[in-house]
C-alpha positions in Angstrom: 95.7 97.9 88.7 93.6 100.5 90.9 91.8 97.5 92.1 94.7 95.1 93.0 96.5 97.7 95.1 93.5 98.2 97.1 93.2 94.5 97.1 97.0 94.6 98.6 96.4 96.9 101.0 92.8 95.5 102.9 94.7 92.2 102.6 97.8 93.9 104.6 94.9 95.2 107.5 93.6 91.6 107.9 97.0 90.6 108.2 97.5 92.8 110.7 94.9 92.3 112.3 95.1 88.2 112.2 98.7 89.1 113.9 96.8 91.5 116.9 94.3 88.3 117.5 97.1 86.0 117.7 98.9 88.1 120.3 96.2 88.1 122.0 95.9 84.2 121.9 99.3 83.6 122.8 98.6 86.0 126.0 96.0 84.0 126.6 97.4 80.4 126.7 100.5 81.5 128.8 98.1 83.0 131.1 97.2 79.0 131.2 100.2 76.7 130.7 101.5 75.4 133.9 104.8 74.3 131.9 107.0 77.9 132.1 109.0 76.8 129.1 105.6 76.7 127.2 104.3 80.0 128.9 107.1 82.1 127.9 107.5 80.5 123.9 103.9 81.9 123.8 104.3 85.4 125.3 107.6 85.3 122.6 104.9 84.1 119.8 103.0 87.2 120.9 105.8 89.6 121.5 106.3 88.9 117.8 102.5 89.5 116.8 102.9 92.7 118.3 106.2 93.7 116.7 105.1 93.4 113.2 101.7 95.7 114.2 104.2 97.5 115.4 106.4 97.8 111.9 102.8 98.1 110.3 102.1 101.5 112.6 105.2 102.9 111.6 104.5 104.0 108.0 100.7 103.3 108.2 101.0 105.3 104.4 103.0 102.8 102.8 101.4 100.1 104.2 97.7 101.3 102.7 96.2 101.4 105.7 93.5 104.0 106.3 92.5 106.1 109.3 90.4 103.7 110.7 92.3 101.0 110.0 95.4 102.7 112.1 93.3 103.5 115.0 92.0 100.0 115.4 95.4 99.0 115.1 96.7 101.2 117.9 94.1 100.6 120.0 95.2 96.7 120.0 98.7 97.6 120.5 97.4 99.1 123.6 95.8 96.0 124.6 98.5 93.9 123.9 101.1 95.6 125.1 99.1 95.7 128.3 98.2 92.5 128.8 101.7 91.6 127.8 102.8 94.2 130.7 100.5 92.1 133.6 101.9 88.5 132.5 105.2 90.0 132.3 104.0 91.2 136.4 102.9 88.3 137.2 
């Protein structure tokens, strides 16, 4: 039972880590799109991924995130927010 719980926690962190990677990929994609609609869609996808990370960080204990995982996700969240802000300014 306990190992199953640990696996779910690890899986949730991996899911959020992948969401962070996807968000950055969508932002990079938005920067190179020549079509404004495609760029907007990519930025929207990045925002959705960011929202999922933010939801996980709202109650990290319930998600089974440990201190190191929370720190990692908070750093990635800050990087994503900064990158999104730069895209909006351009």
